[in-house]
C-alpha positions, 0 to 999 in steps of 0.5 A: 095760039099754041098751048102745051101742058107742062107735066112732070116739072121739077123745081129748082133754086139756082144761086149764081155768084160773082163773075158767073156768066148767065147763059153759060151757067144756065147751059151747065145747069141743064147739062148737070141736071140732065133736063131737056128744058127748063123755064126761068120763072124768076131771077133777082140779083145784080150784073156788071155786064148786060148784053141786050139785043133788040129788033131794028126792022119790022120783018119776021124774023127781024134784023137785030141790033146789039148793045153792051152795057158795063157798070152796076145793074140791079136785076128787077126780073128775068124770065125765059127758057133753056132748051135742047135743040139736037146737040145744042142748048138754046137760052132765050131770056128777057129781063128788066134791069135798073142802072143807078137806081132810077134808069130802068131798061130791058130787052132780050139778054144775050151771052156775056151778061155777067153777074156782079154779086149774086143772082137767085133764080127759080126754075122749073125743068123736065 
């Protein structure tokens, strides 16, 4: 187990509009606010494209499969983090989404996940 006390957090509400690409928007947010890291505490909204990965082996690290869904999806919730690693910004998100009001699915969300109407996020950063 690893425990780290997070101090000096600043709280943000980030609203994304139609066509926003989730990962790209979070990277831009981190750059604009000059943060080292931010944690996605809550996210609700809708998507037109969902890109998800999932483990296909029990190895550590596992090999990953990838699935892309097109359509209209409600975001039930997304959590994760955005962190600087040297000159790179890494986005790590997991979420739960609903398709056609009844089919709920989730997983690790990847670059390409695109907002339909809107997405409202609450973030804590430092």
